[in-house]
C-alpha positions, -999 to 999 in steps of 0.1 A, spaced: -197 77 4 -202 43 -11 -188 55 -44 -157 69 -28 -150 36 -9 -157 15 -40 -134 35 -63 -105 34 -39 -109 -2 -27 -90 -19 -56 -60 4 -49 -62 -4 -12 -60 -41 -20 -29 -33 -40 -13 -16 -10 -25 -45 12 -5 -72 -6 28 -53 -11 53 -80 -2 82 -63 15 62 -45 43 47 -79 51 82 -94 53 93 -66 76 65 -75 101 75 -112 98 111 -103 107 99 -82 137 79 -112 150 111 -133 153 130 -104 170 133 -97 207 105 -72 209 81 -91 186 47 -79 197 56 -43 205 75 -38 172 48 -55 151 20 -36 166 38 -3 163 45 -11 126 8 -20 119 -5 11 137 20 35 119 12 19 86 -26 24 90 -21 60 102 4 69 75 -14 53 45 -49 64 56 -36 99 65 -19 105 32 -49 92 13 -71 116 33 -49 146 27 -48 139 -11 -86 134 -11 -93 166 8 -69 187 -13 -81 173 -46 -118 174 -35 -115 211 -25 -104 219 -60 -130 197 -77 -164 213 -83 -193 189 -75 -219 205 -98 -208 193 -132 -187 163 -122 -149 159 -120 -130 185 -141 -107 177 -170 -76 181 -148 -88 153 -125 -89 129 -155 -55 140 -166 -41 133 -131 -55 98 -132 -40 92 -166 -6 105 -154 -8 83 -123 -18 53 -144 11 58 -167 36 61 -138 22 29 -123 25 10 -156 61 23 -160 69 11 -125 54 -23 -133 77 -26 -163 107 -17 -142 97 -43 -115 92 -70 -141 126 -63 -158 143 -64 -124 128 -97 -113 152 -125 -104 156 -150 -132 147 -187 -127 171 -204 -104 185 -171 -91 178 -162 -55 164 -127 -50 186 -103 -30 175 -95 5 173 -57 12 201 -45 35 177 -28 59 162 -62 69 194 -71 87 188 -43 112 153 -52 123 165 -74 152 177 -42 169 145 -22 163 125 -4 189 88 3 185 96 39 174 119 26 147 94 0 137 68 28 132 93 49 113 100 20 90 63 16 84 60 52 73 90 48 50 77 17 33 41 29 32 42 65 22 78 74 13 86 44 -9 77 56 -45 57 25 -54 35 26 -24 33 64 -24 19 63 -60 -7 38 -50 -18 58 -19 -20 90 -39 -40 71 -65 -64 60 -38 -68 95 -25 -74 108 -60 -101 81 -65 -118 92 -33 -117 128 -44 -132 123 -78 -159 100 -64 -170 123 -37 -158 159 -45 -162 183 -17 -177 158 7 -155 159 38 -174 132 57 -173 108 28 -136 115 23 -128 108 59 -148 75 61 -134 63 27 -98 71 38 -103 52 71 -116 22 51 -88 26 26 -62 26 55 -79 -4 72 -80 -25 40 -44 -15 31 -33 -27 66 -48 -62 64 -16 -75 47 8 -62 74 -16 -72 102 -19 -108 89 15 -121 102 7 -106 136 -26 -125 137 -8 -157 126 18 -151 154 -9 -146 181 -32 -174 169 -8 -202 161 16 -200 190 47 -223 186 37 -233 150 38 -197 138 76 -194 132 77 -222 106 47 -207 86 60 -172 89 95 -182 77 80 -199 46 59 -169 40 89 -146 43 110 -166 18 82 -168 -8 75 -130 -6 112 -120 -9 117 -143 -39 85 -132 -57 83 -96 -46 92 -81 -80 67 -103 -99 39 -96 -74 45 -58 -75 48 -58 -113 14 -75 -117 -3 -53 -91 11 -21 -105 2 -31 -141 -34 -39 -131 -39 -8 -110 -22 14 -136 -44 1 -163 -75 8 -141 -63 44 -135 -57 49 -172 -91 36 -180 -108 57 -154 -90 88 -166 -96 82 -203 -133 75 -197 -136 108 -177 -123 130 -205 
């Protein structure tokens, strides 16, 4: 169990600090249904990310014999995931705003003021497990759990819950700030939103590169 948690933890941290989902929560906290929408987003994010990681872990674990260690195909999957993450990192880096140029704001952010809790939860699922960048990270986390604890359902469930919890810290942080800081929260959250939007591409490029290199290294060493 400890190995499954440990292997998936770096990937969970990568999901945790994805900038745009955090910005989405910040925008919800300055909308009319601040608490309800933000809580719905965080809960849906946890369920979606943890659930997909668990499904991947169980499916991959069922096909992975535990007698002789992970099979060759599991190492190949890690190498493929690592390469995809590195390619996405390059794409993000090349698409970053140049110095002095303001980063464009995604069009969906303009509709958040009109969101209901159901739509907030739906957005969490879209950003967490449908968005290709995050989906690759979540699948990588599930694969790491499976190869560390093949065939161990209990370990997979616990590791997936921990994965989902750690991955949710980033989107939960603005809600905690909002509840803890009261009237001072909007200023801090607005500064956080502006920084995350401007540096989203660079942050994601670094994250994807580091995690992609880790997956490549794990896959190559397992061959």
